[in-house]
N, C-alpha and C positions, 0 to 999 in steps of 0.2 A: 875875544877871549878873556877872560875874568879869572884873575890867580886870587884864590883866598886863603888866609892862614888862621888857623883855630886853636885857639888854648882852652885846655880841658884841665880842671882839679877840683872837681866836687867833692871827691873823696879818697881813698889812697893813692890813686893815680895822679901825676903829672905828664899829660901829653900834649904835644903841639904837632898839628899836621897842615900840609900845604895843598890844596885842589886846584886842578885848572879843569875846568869845564869837566866834572867829572871825571877827572883823572887824578889818582892818588900819587902824588909825586913825593911826598915823606911823612912819616908817621911814627916817629920815635916817641917811647915814654919810659916812665920809672914807677916802678910801685913800692911804696912804704911798706915794708914787712914787720911786723911785730912779732916776740916771742909766743910760742904756743901756749895756748892758753888764755891770750888776751886779744883784746879788739884795738883799733887806732882810736886813739883819742885828737878831736880836733886842732888841739894846740901843736902836739907833735907833728900831725900831718902837715898841718901849715908851714912849721919849720922844715920839714922835709922837701916840700914844694918850694920854699924859699931857695933853699941851696942846690936844687937841681935845676931850677926854672931855666937860667942860662945857658947851660949846657947843653939840655935838650932844645933850646931855640936855635944854639949855632948848628947842632945836628942836623935837625929839620931843615934849615937853610942850605947845609952842607950837601945832603942828601937830595934836596930837589935842586941841587945847582941853579939856583936864582939869588938875586941882591934883594934886598929892601925895596929898592925902587919899583921893583917888577911887580910888587904884592898891591892889588887893588880894593883890599878890604881886609881889616882886622877883626875876626871874630873871637869872643870869648863866651864862656859859660855863666851865665846871669844866676841861673838856678834851676831847679831845686839841688839841694845838696847840704852839706857842712859848711857852717858859717866861715869860720877863718881859713879852712882851705881855699873855699870860694874867693874870697878876699884877696889872699895873697897871690893868688893867678889872674885875677882882674885887674889889681893895682898894674902887672906887667903888662897885660895888654892895652890898657889905659895909656902907660907911659910910651909903650911903642907904637901905637897909633899917633901920639903928639911927635915922636922924635921924627918918625918917617911922614909925617902929615898924610896920614890916610884916615878915611872913614871908618867908622868901628860900629860892630853889631853885637846887641848881646842876644844871645842863643839859649832858649828855653832846653835844658838838657835831653828830656824825653824826646823831643822832636829830633834832637841831633842822632839820636840811636835809630828813629822811624826812617828820618831821610837818608841815612848810612845804608841800613837795611834796604831801601826800597833801590838805591844807587847799585849797591853790590850784587843783589839778587835778581833784578829786573822785574821786582813784582810791581804788580800795576796798579791795583788797589784792594790791599790787602784787608784781612781784620788781623788787627798785632796783639801778640801777647807780648808785653813788655815787663821783665821779670830781671831783679836787680838785688843790690844788697839793700838799697834804701825805697825802690818803687814795685809795686806789683799792680799791673793795669791791663786790662782789656779796651782794646782803642778800634774804633772805625773812623773814616773822614767822610764829612758830611756837611755841605755848604759852608766852607770855608773855616771849617773847625776839624780838630779831631776831637772825636767825642768819646769821652769815656763811658763804657757799658758797663762796667765790672772793675771792682777793685778790692785790695785788702783793707779789711776796717781796724787793721791794729798795726801788725809787724810785716815787713815785706818778706818774701819766699827766701830771698838772699840771707837777710839778717837773721831769718829761722834757723838754715843752716849752718851759718857761720857760728851761730850760739850753742848751736850742738856741737860742731866743731872744737869749740872750746871746753865743753864737758868732758868730750875723750881726749882731750891736749894734745889734738892734731896739730900739725905744722901749718902756720898759714901762708908756707912758700910752696907753690907757686900762690894760691888761695885755699883758703878753708874748703871751700865749696868744692874745688877740683878735688882734693884728697877726702872728700865724704864720697864724691863719685867713685874713685877707686876703689875704695873699700867696701860699698854697694854692690860693686860687681861681683865681689867674691861672697855677698850674702846669700842665705839659704832659706832662712826661716822667717817668715813675717810675723812680727808682733802688731797684733791687732791697736790701731791708733786711732785717735778721735777725729772724724772725718767732717769738717764744717764748712758747708756751703750755705751763705744765706741770699738765695735768690740769685742774683749777678754778682754777689761780692763775693769774698772768701775772709776766713779768719783763722791765723797759725798759731797766737800766743796760748791758747788752751793745749793746743796738741803739743806745743815745745813745752810746756808746764810740766805735762804729762809724762812726755818722753823724758825729760830732767830728772824726774823724780823716780821713774820706774828704773833707769838706766845704771844705778849702782846698785840695785837688788838683784836685778836679772844677770848682772856681769857677775856678780859674786857668788851667785850659785852655780853658774855655767850654763843657765838655760838658754842665754842667747849670748853669740859673741858681738862684739863692737861692728862686725862686719854687718851682722845679720840687723842691727839696729839703724845701722846707715842705709842699707836696703829700706828696710820698713819704713822709715823717714821719707825716703825718696818716691816711693811708690806712692804712699799717699798724698804727699803734696803736690805732687806731679797729676795724679788723678783730680784732684780739685782744680787744678788749673785747667787742664784739658776739658773739664764738666763745662765751665763758664766759658770758656773760648768757642766750644760747640755750640753753645745755645747764642752767642752773639752771631756766629756766623749762620745760624738759621734765622735769627730774626733780619738781619741783613741780605741774606739769599747770596753769601760771599762765596766764593770758589777758591780763595786764594787764604792761606793763612801765613803770615810772617812773625817768627819768633826773634826778639831783640834784647839786650841788657846780657850784663855777665853772665845770669844763670843761663840764657840761651845756648850758652856753648856747650850744654850739658847733652852728651848723646842720649841718654835714656831719655830726656824730655823729648828731644827731636824724634826720636825711635816711637814713642807713646802718640805724639802729635801727628806722626807720619799714618799709622795704622788709622786715628781717627780720621784723618783728613780724606784717605783711600777711601774709605767706607761711605764717604761723602761724596767722592767723585771730584773731590778738591786737591789742590797742590800745595805742599809745604815748601815753605821760603825760610833758610836760615844761613847764617853765615858761621866763621870759626873764630876763633880767640882775637885774631888781630882786629877784627873791626865790633864783634859782639863786646868786648870788654871795652871799658870806658877809654877813648883816644881822642887825640886833637881832628885828625881828620873829618869824624863825624860834625864837630863844630864847625869846622871849616866847611863842609857840604851844605849843612843847613843855612849857614851863614852866606854862603854863595847863591842858595835858591832865593833866600830873603833879600839880597844885594839886587840880584836880576830882576827881582819883582818891583825894584824902586824903592825897599824899606832903609832905612839908616837909624839909629840910635842917637837921640840927640845927646850932647856929651854929659848934660845935667842929669842924664838918667840911665849912665852908664854905671850903675850901683849892681848890688847882688841881693838877691831875696832865697832864703831858705825853702819857702814856700812858693813854687810857682807851678800852677797847674796846667796839665798838657791843652787842655781845653781853653786854657785864657788868650791863648795865641791866635790871632788872625792869620789864616794859611792863604796869603796873596799868589803863592806861586803854584797853586794847583786848579785847574778849572772844574 
């Protein structure tokens, strides 16, 4: 029996989760929400995490009904992510590991998402679409690595949606992407947008510039509503993502597709992926906002897998890095 605690704080969420042999014992989190039209700055986000981390830690332990002595390993997000928030949470994880005299493991944030997705859905060996505010990748496992088949060559899909939400001055509560999704449901008229797929990669920055420029004109004339624009943006970016995911599935001969990351909660993205999967005779696996949005349990789960396979991070290597590729990690826990 192994109990792992995971600390996540790579973006605007501070989460601490506890996992015992594949069972989620607790998973509280807090989200830093900025005023409409604004993004979150690293310095202010780190301040938010520092203010909340001990409260969330107490919640996690109380909810799991365990004492620090019961924990076998402390896990934290090593990267990728925003520098200041990552460091603010890593310092707490390092301190806790020393105080409780426990081994520590630095976890790749993307792999946390993948392992949590596999645990919750029961997917065996899926092609993974990882979509969030900071990352967009199509991934498949081969020979001890999660291989990246395709990715964004500029901004992440979540960042694209968030930045357009700022143009429309949408609320950041609970998240800009969620509010775009709700608006898109009421959209009827499609505005043609640049569709940029380059081989296995996608590009969102030109599309974003185009709709940012167009929006004031078409809204002023009443030709399109804000709902229409949200609908058009979603349909276009999701179509691009489905295309590269299907190509990766064809290449791998894969019959499973798993969507992870914050944008993975989007019901329209899941619906479009389901249609593609059915046409291929494949199965879609997806989770809800409890596990696809950044959380501590996913870091605990990936750390638990690493710990069980004999991995420990030497204390002098418990730093953070904003750039930490998914395919840099040796996957010692999968055969």
